[in-house]
TIMARKE-983889 format. One record per residue (C-alpha): residue number from 1; x, y, z. Coordinates in nm, 2 decimals, decimal comma, always signed. Example, Ala and Ser with C-alpha at 12.3 -4.5 7.8 and 13.67 -1.06 7.14 Angstrom:
BEGIN
   seq        u        v        w
     1    +1,23    -0,45    +0,78
     2    +1,37    -0,11    +0,71
***
This chain:
BEGIN
   seq        u        v        w
     1    -2,08    +1,39    -1,52
     2    -1,71    +1,43    -1,41
     3    -1,52    +1,73    -1,55
     4    -1,23    +1,54    -1,71
     5    -0,99    +1,84    -1,73
     6    -1,05    +1,93    -1,36
     7    -1,01    +1,56    -1,27
     8    -0,66    +1,53    -1,46
     9    -0,55    +1,86    -1,29
    10    -0,64    +1,72    -0,96
    11    -0,44    +1,39    -1,03
    12    -0,13    +1,59    -1,15
    13    -0,14    +1,78    -0,83
    14    -0,17    +1,47    -0,62
    15    +0,10    +1,31    -0,81
    16    +0,34    +1,60    -0,74
    17    +0,25    +1,60    -0,37
    18    +0,31    +1,21    -0,35
    19    +0,65    +1,25    -0,55
    20    +0,75    +1,51    -0,28
    21    +0,64    +1,29    +0,00
    22    +0,85    +1,00    -0,14
    23    +1,16    +1,23    -0,15
    24    +1,10    +1,36    +0,20
    25    +1,09    +1,00    +0,33
    26    +1,41    +0,92    +0,17
    27    +1,56    +1,23    +0,31
    28    +1,45    +1,17    +0,65
    29    +1,60    +0,81    +0,64
    30    +1,93    +0,97    +0,51
    31    +1,95    +1,20    +0,81
    32    +1,89    +0,92    +1,06
    33    +2,13    +0,68    +0,92
    34    +2,40    +0,94    +0,89
    35    +2,33    +1,03    +1,26
    36    +2,35    +0,65    +1,37
    37    +2,66    +0,60    +1,16
    38    +2,84    +0,90    +1,32
    39    +2,76    +0,76    +1,67
    40    +2,91    +0,44    +1,58
    41    +3,22    +0,59    +1,41
    42    +3,45    +0,45    +1,70
    43    +3,35    +0,10    +1,62
    44    +3,60    -0,03    +1,35
    45    +3,35    -0,30    +1,24
    46    +3,04    -0,08    +1,26
    47    +2,77    -0,36    +1,21
    48    +2,50    -0,13    +1,26
    49    +2,63    +0,13    +1,02
    50    +2,68    -0,13    +0,76
    51    +2,31    -0,29    +0,81
    52    +2,16    +0,06    +0,78
    53    +2,37    +0,15    +0,46
    54    +2,25    -0,17    +0,30
    55    +1,87    -0,10    +0,41
    56    +1,91    +0,26    +0,27
    57    +2,00    +0,12    -0,05
    58    +1,72    -0,12    -0,06
    59    +1,49    +0,16    +0,04
    60    +1,61    +0,38    -0,25
    61    +1,52    +0,10    -0,49
    62    +1,18    +0,04    -0,34
    63    +1,09    +0,41    -0,31
    64    +1,17    +0,45    -0,69
    65    +0,94    +0,14    -0,76
    66    +0,67    +0,31    -0,55
    67    +0,70    +0,64    -0,73
    68    +0,69    +0,45    -1,08
    69    +0,34    +0,31    -0,98
    70    +0,19    +0,67    -0,98
    71    +0,17    +0,66    -1,36
    72    -0,04    +0,33    -1,36
    73    -0,27    +0,48    -1,09
    74    -0,32    +0,81    -1,29
    75    -0,41    +0,60    -1,61
    76    -0,65    +0,38    -1,41
    77    -0,83    +0,68    -1,25
    78    -0,87    +0,84    -1,59
    79    -0,98    +0,51    -1,76
    80    -1,26    +0,49    -1,49
    81    -1,36    +0,86    -1,52
    82    -1,39    +0,84    -1,89
    83    -1,60    +0,52    -1,88
    84    -1,84    +0,69    -1,63
    85    -1,88    +0,33    -1,48
    86    -1,83    +0,43    -1,12
    87    -2,03    +0,16    -0,93
    88    -1,98    -0,22    -0,96
    89    -1,80    -0,18    -1,29
    90    -1,55    -0,36    -1,49
    91    -1,27    -0,26    -1,26
    92    -1,42    -0,42    -0,97
    93    -1,50    -0,74    -1,15
    94    -1,14    -0,77    -1,27
    95    -1,02    -0,71    -0,93
    96    -1,23    -0,99    -0,79
    97    -1,12    -1,22    -1,07
    98    -0,75    -1,15    -1,00
    99    -0,79    -1,19    -0,61
   100    -0,98    -1,52    -0,67
   101    -0,66    -1,64    -0,84
   102    -0,43    -1,50    -0,59
   103    -0,61    -1,60    -0,28
   104    -0,67    -1,94    -0,43
   105    -1,06    -1,92    -0,38
   106    -1,35    -1,98    -0,61
   107    -1,57    -1,69    -0,53
   108    -1,52    -1,32    -0,40
   109    -1,74    -1,01    -0,36
   110    -1,62    -0,66    -0,34
   111    -1,77    -0,46    -0,07
   112    -1,72    -0,11    +0,08
   113    -1,51    -0,19    +0,36
   114    -1,38    -0,47    +0,59
   115    -1,65    -0,40    +0,84
   116    -1,92    -0,46    +0,58
   117    -1,73    -0,76    +0,49
   118    -1,78    -0,91    +0,84
   119    -2,13    -0,79    +0,85
   120    -2,25    -0,94    +0,52
   121    -2,06    -1,28    +0,62
   122    -2,25    -1,30    +0,93
   123    -2,57    -1,21    +0,74
   124    -2,49    -1,51    +0,49
   125    -2,49    -1,75    +0,75
   126    -2,81    -1,64    +0,89
   127    -2,70    -1,50    +1,23
   128    -2,99    -1,39    +1,41
   129    -3,07    -1,21    +1,76
   130    -2,97    -1,43    +2,04
   131    -2,71    -1,64    +1,84
   132    -2,36    -1,65    +1,99
   133    -2,04    -1,58    +1,79
   134    -1,70    -1,67    +1,95
   135    -1,45    -1,39    +1,90
   136    -1,08    -1,32    +2,02
   137    -1,07    -1,08    +2,31
   138    -0,79    -0,88    +2,12
   139    -0,91    -0,73    +1,78
   140    -1,04    -0,41    +1,63
   141    -1,38    -0,31    +1,75
   142    -1,55    -0,40    +1,43
   143    -1,50    -0,78    +1,48
   144    -1,75    -0,76    +1,77
   145    -1,94    -0,46    +1,65
   146    -2,08    -0,63    +1,36
   147    -2,22    -0,90    +1,58
   148    -2,39    -0,66    +1,81
   149    -2,53    -0,49    +1,51
   150    -2,72    -0,81    +1,43
   151    -2,85    -0,83    +1,78
   152    -2,64    -1,14    +1,83
   153    -2,41    -1,21    +2,14
   154    -2,04    -1,16    +2,12
   155    -1,86    -1,43    +2,32
   156    -1,50    -1,36    +2,39
   157    -1,23    -1,64    +2,40
   158    -0,90    -1,61    +2,54
   159    -0,58    -1,51    +2,35
   160    -0,28    -1,71    +2,31
   161    -0,01    -1,52    +2,52
   162    +0,26    -1,57    +2,25
   163    +0,06    -1,48    +1,94
   164    -0,23    -1,29    +2,08
   165    -0,43    -1,47    +1,85
   166    -0,76    -1,67    +1,96
   167    -0,69    -1,97    +2,17
   168    -0,86    -2,29    +2,03
   169    -0,87    -2,45    +2,37
   170    -1,07    -2,14    +2,51
   171    -1,32    -2,16    +2,21
   172    -1,40    -2,53    +2,29
   173    -1,50    -2,42    +2,66
   174    -1,73    -2,15    +2,55
   175    -1,94    -2,34    +2,30
   176    -2,31    -2,38    +2,37
   177    -2,62    -2,47    +2,19
   178    -2,66    -2,10    +2,08
   179    -2,30    -2,10    +1,93
   180    -2,35    -2,04    +1,55
   181    -2,00    -1,90    +1,43
   182    -1,63    -1,87    +1,53
   183    -1,45    -1,55    +1,40
   184    -1,08    -1,61    +1,43
   185    -0,88    -1,30    +1,37
   186    -0,53    -1,33    +1,19
   187    -0,38    -1,04    +1,40
   188    -0,10    -0,83    +1,23
   189    -0,10    -1,10    +0,94
   190    -0,01    -1,38    +1,19
   191    -0,23    -1,69    +1,14
   192    -0,45    -1,82    +1,40
   193    -0,43    -2,20    +1,46
   194    -0,69    -2,28    +1,19
   195    -0,64    -2,66    +1,19
   196    -0,77    -2,69    +1,55
   197    -1,04    -2,43    +1,49
   198    -1,17    -2,60    +1,18
   199    -1,16    -2,93    +1,37
   200    -1,37    -2,78    +1,66
   201    -1,61    -2,62    +1,40
   202    -1,66    -2,95    +1,22
   203    -1,73    -3,14    +1,54
   204    -2,01    -2,89    +1,65
   205    -2,13    -2,81    +1,30
   206    -2,04    -2,44    +1,35
   207    -1,94    -2,18    +1,07
   208    -1,60    -2,02    +1,07
   209    -1,55    -1,67    +0,94
   210    -1,19    -1,56    +0,90
   211    -1,12    -1,21    +0,98
   212    -0,81    -1,16    +0,76
   213    -0,84    -0,78    +0,73
   214    -0,46    -0,76    +0,82
   215    -0,35    -1,09    +0,65
   216    -0,41    -1,07    +0,28
   217    -0,13    -1,28    +0,10
   218    -0,04    -1,46    +0,42
   219    +0,01    -1,85    +0,37
   220    -0,09    -2,10    +0,62
   221    +0,16    -2,37    +0,71
   222    +0,01    -2,61    +0,45
   223    +0,04    -2,33    +0,18
   224    -0,32    -2,22    +0,16
   225    -0,39    -1,86    +0,18
   226    -0,56    -1,71    +0,49
   227    -0,91    -1,65    +0,41
   228    -0,95    -1,95    +0,21
   229    -0,96    -2,21    +0,51
   230    -1,27    -2,12    +0,70
   231    -1,62    -2,10    +0,53
   232    -1,60    -1,74    +0,46
   233    -1,29    -1,51    +0,46
   234    -1,30    -1,13    +0,52
   235    -1,05    -0,87    +0,40
   236    -1,00    -0,49    +0,45
   237    -0,87    -0,25    +0,20
   238    -0,85    +0,05    +0,43
   239    -0,56    +0,26    +0,31
   240    -0,33    +0,15    +0,61
   241    -0,39    -0,21    +0,55
   242    -0,14    -0,43    +0,35
   243    -0,32    -0,37    +0,04
   244    -0,48    -0,03    +0,07
   245    -0,70    +0,16    -0,17
   246    -0,82    +0,53    -0,22
   247    -1,10    +0,57    +0,04
   248    -1,22    +0,24    +0,19
   249    -1,29    -0,11    +0,06
   250    -1,31    -0,48    +0,15
   251    -1,37    -0,84    +0,02
   252    -1,55    -1,15    +0,12
   253    -1,44    -1,48    -0,01
   254    -1,56    -1,85    -0,02
   255    -1,55    -2,16    -0,17
   256    -1,90    -2,26    -0,11
   257    -2,14    -2,17    -0,41
   258    -2,45    -2,17    -0,19
   259    -2,29    -1,90    +0,03
   260    -2,15    -1,72    -0,27
   261    -2,50    -1,68    -0,40
   262    -2,62    -1,53    -0,07
   263    -2,31    -1,32    -0,05
   264    -2,34    -1,17    -0,39
   265    -2,71    -1,10    -0,34
   266    -2,66    -0,90    -0,04
   267    -2,51    -0,59    -0,20
   268    -2,74    -0,52    -0,50
   269    -3,05    -0,57    -0,26
   270    -3,16    -0,91    -0,40
   271    -3,10    -0,87    -0,78
   272    -3,15    -1,22    -0,92
   273    -2,87    -1,22    -1,18
   274    -2,54    -1,07    -1,13
   275    -2,17    -1,17    -1,19
   276    -2,29    -1,48    -1,39
   277    -2,44    -1,67    -1,09
   278    -2,80    -1,71    -1,03
   279    -2,87    -1,57    -0,67
   280    -3,17    -1,57    -0,44
   281    -3,45    -1,35    -0,47
   282    -3,58    -1,14    -0,19
   283    -3,88    -1,38    -0,14
   284    -3,65    -1,69    -0,09
   285    -3,41    -1,53    +0,16
   286    -3,58    -1,21    +0,29
   287    -3,38    -1,22    +0,63
   288    -3,07    -1,15    +0,44
   289    -3,17    -0,82    +0,28
   290    -3,10    -0,58    +0,57
   291    -2,98    -0,24    +0,52
   292    -2,59    -0,23    +0,47
   293    -2,44    +0,10    +0,47
   294    -2,25    +0,19    +0,15
   295    -2,23    -0,17    +0,07
   296    -2,18    -0,15    -0,31
   297    -1,81    -0,08    -0,40
   298    -1,69    +0,21    -0,61
   299    -1,49    +0,16    -0,92
   300    -1,27    +0,47    -0,84
   301    -1,20    +0,37    -0,48
   302    -1,10    +0,02    -0,60
   303    -0,93    +0,05    -0,94
   304    -0,58    +0,12    -0,80
   305    -0,56    -0,25    -0,70
   306    -0,54    -0,34    -1,06
   307    -0,16    -0,37    -1,06
   308    +0,07    -0,67    -1,13
   309    +0,17    -0,92    -0,85
   310    +0,52    -0,78    -0,85
   311    +0,39    -0,44    -0,74
   312    +0,21    -0,59    -0,45
   313    +0,51    -0,79    -0,35
   314    +0,72    -0,46    -0,35
   315    +0,48    -0,30    -0,11
   316    +0,55    -0,61    +0,13
   317    +0,93    -0,57    +0,06
   318    +0,90    -0,18    +0,13
   319    +0,74    -0,24    +0,47
   320    +0,99    -0,52    +0,57
   321    +1,26    -0,26    +0,51
   322    +1,11    +0,02    +0,71
   323    +1,01    -0,23    +0,98
   324    +1,38    -0,36    +1,01
   325    +1,50    -0,01    +1,01
   326    +1,27    +0,12    +1,31
   327    +1,35    -0,20    +1,52
   328    +1,72    -0,19    +1,45
   329    +1,81    +0,05    +1,76
   330    +1,61    -0,20    +1,98
   331    +1,84    -0,48    +1,88
***
């Protein structure tokens, strides 16, 4: 059992530390803005100073919004602690429902990390030893690591020199009789050329697993959300990602009911009824039930995603402000 008094005290301490960090960030920005404005004081127009002053005012507003979310986070943590529903509980189910709507997909499965999301996705399409999976040369280690973990063969395609995303022309050259999947990575939130990739996949009957770990919320040129174009989409909620959580977390999405059944059955080790969908038993898909580390998602880790869409947009806005601030000297 969780000691709720001790838990509340820990939350209050964390809130005070977070509030102080927010104030420190604002103070640091003030100092840098002041120094830059002083260096430009001889310029009567002072365009850089004006821009920085505007960005500082925007940053003030966004920092206050971030600070206000602490109350929601505290309430959510207490709610889960009092319920004692710590694994695969209602908070996780609500998150999956909300993300289904946001990402415009039919099914989603919360998992323990972006890495496990990729691993489960490969398992769901029955990747076996000797199968080949085409990947970009430029990505985080996990993209290729999960392929090797299943004793399959990572095959590296060239990257586009402008976007650094996987080059569809290179994919086509690498396809063999052993190719079973393509994993395009939407690097830094920028979409890979999904139209051409899906065309190639359809031509050769190959599954496409989108690594959208850095791209939650990004829309493709036709309006679809990334992670909702290929056969399966994979997201990461690592704290430094666009939508981060306490600890770690991930999500797998699909619009294919059969794939959804397999994905859902992976993390409860073959349970036959869960989330309102009938799933495969262990005897039907025994190859699927391999050991996946810490695959079940934790309510405490994930509950802080239960925020309204405006809060998520504010996080993006805040990153935009800081990004513009840091690149302003380069311009």
